[in-house]
N, C-alpha and C positions, 0 to 999 in steps of 0.2 A: 164346793162349786166342780162342776166336771172334766177341767183339763186346766191346767196349767197356763196356756194360751188365754182361757175367758178369764181368769183371775189377773193374769197382765193387765188385759184391755178393761176389764172395769176396773183396776187401782188408774188406769194412764188417762181413763173414761172421766172418773173423779179426780183426778191430778189436771186435770185440761180448765180453758175458761166454759166452754160447754158447760150450758145452764139448766137446768130442769123446764124453768116457764117459757124457753126457747121452743119449745114441744118440737124438737129433731128430727129430723127424717136418716133411715136407715144411715144412707150416705153421708152424713154431717156426722156420725156417731165415729163411722168407719175411718172419716176423712180429720176428725176432732185424737180419734186415739192413734194413728199414725204420724200427726202432727208433735203430741204429744210426747210420744217416745222418739221420735226425732230430737225432739230439742232437749227434754230434761232424762231420758234413758230410762231406764227401770229401776233404778235403785233412785234417782230422782223421784220418779212416781210413788214407789214405794215408800221415801221418805215426807213426803208432801201427806201422804193416806194416814201415815203416822203422828202426823202435827196433828192434824186436823181432829182422829180423835184422842189425841190429848190434850188439844187444848175446846174444843168442842164439841164431844161428843153424843149430845142430842143434834143434832144437826148433820154430823159426817154417818151417824147412822143411816138417816134418810137416803141421804146421798149415794150412800155404797149400795143402798137398795135402788135405789135407783138407775144407780152405774150399772150394779147387774141383771136388772130388767131390761136395758135398752139395748147390753153384748148381746143378753141371749135375743133377741128380738134381730137386732142389726149382721150377726154372724150367724143364723141359724144355718144348720147345716155344715160348716166352715170348723174344719180344725186347722187349718194349715193358715198359717197369716200369709197375707198378700206376696210379701216382701221378700219371702220363699218360695212361690207357688210360682211353678210354669206357667208359660202364655197358652191361653188354647189352643195357638197355633203350633206351640211347639210337639203340643199331645197327639198332634193328628200324623 
């Protein structure tokens, strides 16, 4: 993984209720990541990922690959979580 943000986002998407079959748009991915992190936090996401890899490794591998690919696409060019980024108006 290229960054800690990428790893956290992928774990949050993995732990979210968003499904691969939904073919989510980038905005849906970002919303799911934000919602999941606010709801269960980073440690909750890590725990959910660990549980799934322990109980269902054959499914978890595919879901994590999907999550990582979706995160790389949805956050292309971004390295700062939105909750810490300054609004564009503040940058002007």
